[in-house]
KEROVO-927006 format. One record per residue (C-alpha): residue in three letters; x, y, z. Coordinates in steps of 0.2 Angstrom, whole numbers, plus 2048, in hexadecimal, padded with zeros to 3 digits. Layout:
ALAXYZ/...
//
This chain:
MET800800800/LYS8078117FB/THR80A81E809/GLU805830808/SER817835808/ASN81C8287FA/GLN80E82F7EF/THR8138417F2/GLY82583C7EE/LYS81F8347DD/GLU8158447D9/ASP82384F7DD/PHE82F8447D2/PHE8238467C3/MET8208587C5/THR83385A7C6/ILE8358517B5/GLN82985D7AD/THR83286C7B3/ILE8448677AF/ASN84D8727A2/SER85E86A7A3/ASN86585D798/LYS8718577A6/GLU8638547B2/LEU85A8487A6/LEU86A8407A0/ASP86F83D7B2/GLN85E8357B5/GLN85F82B7A6/GLU8708247AB/ARG86A81F7BC/ARG85B8167B5/GLU85F80F7A4/SER86A8007A0/ASN87C80179C/ALA8787FC78A/ARG87180D786/SER87C815778/TYR87782576F/PRO87683077F/ARG88982C782/ARG88D834771/ILE87F84076F/PRO87C847781/LEU86C850780/ALA85A84E786/ILE84D853778/ARG83F85E77D/LYS83786076B/ALA83A85C759/GLU834862748/GLY83A85E737/ILE84D85C737/TYR84F865747/VAL84F85F759/THR84F86B768/ASP857866779/MET85186A78B/GLU85B87A78B/GLY85488177A/ASN86387C76F/LYS85E87775E/TYR867869754/LEU867863742/ASP862851743/CYS86C847737/LEU869837741/ALA85683773E/GLY853828749/ALA86081E740/GLY857821730/THR84581E737/LEU83F830735/ALA83E831722/LEU833841723/GLY83C848732/HIS83484B743/ASN82184E745/HIS81D850733/PRO80C857730/VAL806848725/VAL80C83B732/ILE804844741/SER7F4846737/ALA7F3833733/MET7F682F745/GLU7E883B74B/GLN7DC83473E/VAL7DE823745/ILE7DA82A757/ARG7CB834750/ASP7C4825747/LYS7C681A757/ARG7D080E74D/PRO7D7800757/LEU7E980375C/HIS7EE7F175F/THR7E87E2754/LEU7F57D4754/ASP7F37CE742/LEU7E17D1740/THR7DE7DC731/THR7D67EE730/PRO7D37FB723/VAL7E3804729/LYS7ED7F4727/GLU7E67F0716/GLU7EA802710/PHE7FC801716/VAL7FE7F070D/ASN7F67F86FD/GLU8028066FE/LEU8117FC701/PHE80E7EF6F4/SER80A7FC6E7/SER81C8036EB/LEU8257F36E7/PRO82D7F16D6/GLU8247E76C8/GLY8287D46CA/PHE8277D56DC/GLN8167DD6E1/ASP80C7D06D8/LYS8147C16E1/ALA8177C96F2/LYS8117C4703/ILE8147CE713/GLN8177C9725/PHE8157D6732/CYS8227D4740/GLY8267DC751/PRO82A7EE753/THR83D7ED74E/GLY8477E973E/GLY8507DB748/ASP83F7D274A/ALA83C7D3737/ILE84D7CC733/GLU84A7BE73F/ALA83A7BA736/ALA8437BA725/LEU84F7AE72B/LYS8427A2732/LEU8387A4722/VAL84679F716/LYS84C791722/THR83A78A722/ALA83878C70F/THR84978470A/ARG84B777718/ARG85D77E719/GLN867785727/SER87678F721/ILE8757A271F/LEU8817AC714/THR8847BD71B/PHE8917CB719/GLN8A07D2723/GLY89B7E4729/GLY8887E0728/TYR87C7E5736/HIS86B7DD737/GLY8667E074A/ALA86A7DD75C/THR85F7CD75F/HIS8687BD761/ALA8667B774F/THR8687C8747/MET8787CA752/SER87E7BA74B/ILE87D7BF739/SER8847D073C/GLY8977D473A/ASN8997DF749/LEU8A47D5756/SER8A27E0765/PRO88F7DB76A/LYS8937C9767/LYS8A27C6773/ASN8987C3782/VAL88A7BA77B/GLN88B7A7779/GLY88379B76D/LEU8807A675E/ILE87679D750/PRO881791746/ASP88478F733/THR8867A1731/HIS8937A5724/PHE89B7B6721/LEU8A07BB710/PRO8AB7CA70A/TYR8A07DA706/PRO8A77E56F9/TYR8AE7F3704/THR8B87FD6F7/TYR8C2807703/ARG8C77F970E/CYS8C67EB701/PRO8C67D970A/PHE8D17D36FC/GLY8DE7E16FE/LYS8DA7E86EC/GLY8CD7F66ED/GLY8C47FE6DE/GLU8B97F46D2/GLU8C47E56D6/SER8BC7E46E7/HIS8AB7DF6E2/LEU8B17D46D3/LEU8BB7CA6DF/SER8AD7C96EC/SER8A17C26DF/GLN8AE7B66D8/TYR8B27B06EA/ILE8A07AD6EE/GLU89B7A46DE/ASN8AA7996E0/LEU8A67956F2/LEU8947906EE/ASP89A7856E0/ASP8A877D6EA/PRO8A376B6F0/GLU8B076D6FD/SER8AB77E703/GLY8A5778714/ILE894781712/LEU88477870F/PRO87877F703/PRO87278F70A/ALA861794710/ALA8647A670B/MET8707B4707/ILE86D7C4711/PHE8757D570F/GLU8727E870F/THR8747F16FE/VAL87C7FF708/GLN8847F9719/GLY87D805726/GLU885802737/GLY8947FB72D/GLY89880C727/ALA88D812719/ILE89580670D/PRO88B8056FC/ALA88D7F56F3/PRO8917F86E1/ILE8827F56D5/GLU88B7E86CB/TRP88E7DE6DB/ILE87C7DE6E0/GLN8777D86CF/GLU8847CA6D0/MET87D7C56E2/ARG86C7C46DA/ARG8727B96CC/ILE87D7AE6D6/THR86F7AA6E3/GLN8617A96D6/GLU86B79C6CB/ARG86E7916DB/GLY85C7936E3/ILE86279D6F2/PRO8557A96F8/LEU85C7BB6F9/ILE8577C5708/ILE85A7D8706/ASP85B7E1717/GLU8537F2713/VAL8507F7725/GLN85B807724/THR85C809711/GLY84A80770D/ILE83C814709/GLY8468216FF/ARG856822709/THR86281E6FB/GLY8598276ED/LYS84E8186E8/LEU83F8136F2/PHE8478036F5/SER85A8026F4/PHE85B7F26EA/GLU8527FB6DC/HIS8628046D7/ALA8687F36D1/GLY8587EE6C8/ILE8567DE6D1/VAL8487D66DB/PRO84C7CD6EC/ASP8437BE6F2/VAL8417C6703/LEU8417D8708/VAL8427DE71A/LEU83B7EF71F/SER83A7F972F/LYS84080A735/ALA838816729/ILE82A80A724/GLY82080F734/GLY821821731/SER82B824741/LEU82181774B/PRO82780574E/LEU8237F9740/SER82C7EB736/VAL8277E0728/VAL82E7D271D/ILE8287D270B/TYR82C7C2701/ASP8297B86F2/GLN8197AD6F4/ASP82379E6EF/LEU82B79F700/ASP81B79F70A/SER81C78E712/TRP819793724/GLU80C78B72F/PRO800797738/GLY80979F747/ALA81A79B740/HIS81F7AD744/ILE8157B8750/GLY8177C875A/THR80B7D1766/PHE80F7E275E/ARG80E7DE74C/GLY7FD7E674A/ASN8037F874E/GLN7F5802745/MET7FB813748/ALA80C80E740/MET803807731/ALA7F981872F/ALA809822731/GLY812817725/THR805818718/ALA80582B719/THR81882B718/LEU819820709/LYS80C82B700/PHE81483B704/ILE8258356FE/LYS81E82F6EE/GLU81283E6EB/ASN82084A6EE/ASP82E8416E5/LEU8398406F5/VAL8428326EE/ALA84A83D6E0/HIS84C84B6ED/ALA85683F6F8/GLU86183A6EA/LYS86484C6E5/MET8688526F7/GLY8738426FA/HIS87D8476EA/ARG87F8596F0/LEU884853702/LEU8908456FB/GLN8988516EE/ALA89B85F6FB/LEU8A3852707/THR8AD84A6F9/GLN8B485B6F4/PHE8B985F706/GLN8C284E707/TYR8D08556FD/GLU8D386270A/VAL8D5856719/PRO8E0847718/GLU8D7840727/ILE8C883C71C/GLY8CC82C714/ASP8BC82870B/VAL8AB830707/ARG89D825701/GLY88B822701/ARG87B8206F7/GLY86D82D6F8/LEU86B83470A/MET876826712/ILE88882D712/GLY89782971C/VAL8A883271E/GLU8B6826724/MET8C382E72F/VAL8D582872E/ASP8E682B735/PRO8F1832726/THR901831730/GLN90181E72F/SER904812720/SER8F680D714/SER8F17FB711/SER8F37F2700/SER8E27F96FA/GLY8E880A6FE/SER8DD80D70E/LEU8E481571E/PRO8E180F730/ALA8D1814737/ASN8D0823743/PRO8C282174F/GLU8C882E75B/ILE8C783C74E/ALA8B6835748/SER8AF83775A/GLN8B784875C/ILE8AE84E74C/GLN89E847753/ARG8A0851763/GLU8A5861759/CYS89685F74E/PHE88B85D75D/LYS89286D765/ARG88E876755/GLY87C870754/LEU87D860749/MET87984F74E/LEU883841745/GLU88782F749/VAL897825747/GLY899813742/GLY8A2808736/ARG8B27FF739/HIS8BA80474A/GLY8AC81274B/ALA8B681D73F/VAL8A8821733/VAL89E831736/ARG88C82D72F/PHE87F839727/LEU86D833728/PRO862843726/PRO84F841723/LEU84A841711/ILE842853712/ILE85385B715/THR85586B70A/ARG863872700/GLU86687F70D/GLN86687271B/VAL873867711/ASP87E87670F/GLU87D87A722/VAL881868727/VAL89086971B/THR896879723/ILE894873735/PHE89D863730/LYS8AC86C728/GLU8AE877737/ALA8AD868743/VAL8BA85E739/LEU8C686C738/ALA8C486F74B/SER8C885D74D/VAL8D785B742/GLU8DF86C747/ARG8F2869748/
//
């Protein structure tokens, strides 16, 4: 039973929270109560009071350009009017907010909009599975789908790839750090060389990187002594996100489709971060003119709310009822927000806009690279761009790359933050500064981002 003094203390606590105007107070509170696994507040030390478009405002009234955008979730930025209107309409119409996998008009409209967005040759034979709130759950579902359909167990994945933080998705991701203290990762996972041009796994670089990767993989699959049983699937990102914004060459993507198709290996494309216009196409695989067997979507597909789906060729649909479930796979408000987001992107040609703004940003950063020897590589596709920081005082590798410099990348992130720009770091050794602005970013905002970034870099490399 609550005592009067305990109740009063609780009320005082919540009143205090509402009147706090300090980042530090909320950050300290967060540190005391949240797990040690929290990550973003360690690098981006602010508490957000409000957000609109590409801007967020902290508790003390400081305004920041947000080029993190919820790790790519906020395709239209924060609190876009069409997204807010769609959410409000669900509430006004007294639509259910939670339906498991029971259908509703809201859900059917979302599926209509999503399927009509798929390229020809995919939409007419597509099936959809609604998953739990995260992309990781959808990747898990995709793995279960292909293993069930093929009755095989081996999964081909790629060095540098990132597919989630659940047990299975961690198993097929390249990052070693989260794995080191986790036992019993899923077996029969085989890591292949991704065509990372700057740090070529074959020590060559340039176009030879993707040619060698394709040749190696094809030979591996045809070698009766390879040690790898016929795979249930191959999975990759067409642009590695957490791996450092590394775009796969178009020719390599096409080769992976040919190689898998000829051998009856389902191809899973992970578009959790690249999908819904991020790379200058609605779906990133469209750059290569291919059609995957399985497409995984999350982040932007929910219009800023939690939602994930797997879209796949109907020939793979050999699941029994209940083979993959999840309590929150019926998020109606996310479906309404996702429908509104997709419509707005298509009606306002934001895919072409993202390509133009991405080109403008990439071009400016590439030109700046010539002025700063600490910038080893600038790369990306659309509005998914990475700047890799290196140590120019050290010797280069056989492919011409210099050693990674994570310290300077972190310093640049801090200097950008001080100047009102939120960016993330990632990639090998955490040495890549990543740009993931919302698709609505303007020319003027791109130029402002570049100006701040240049100032931050020069302040960080001052000799």
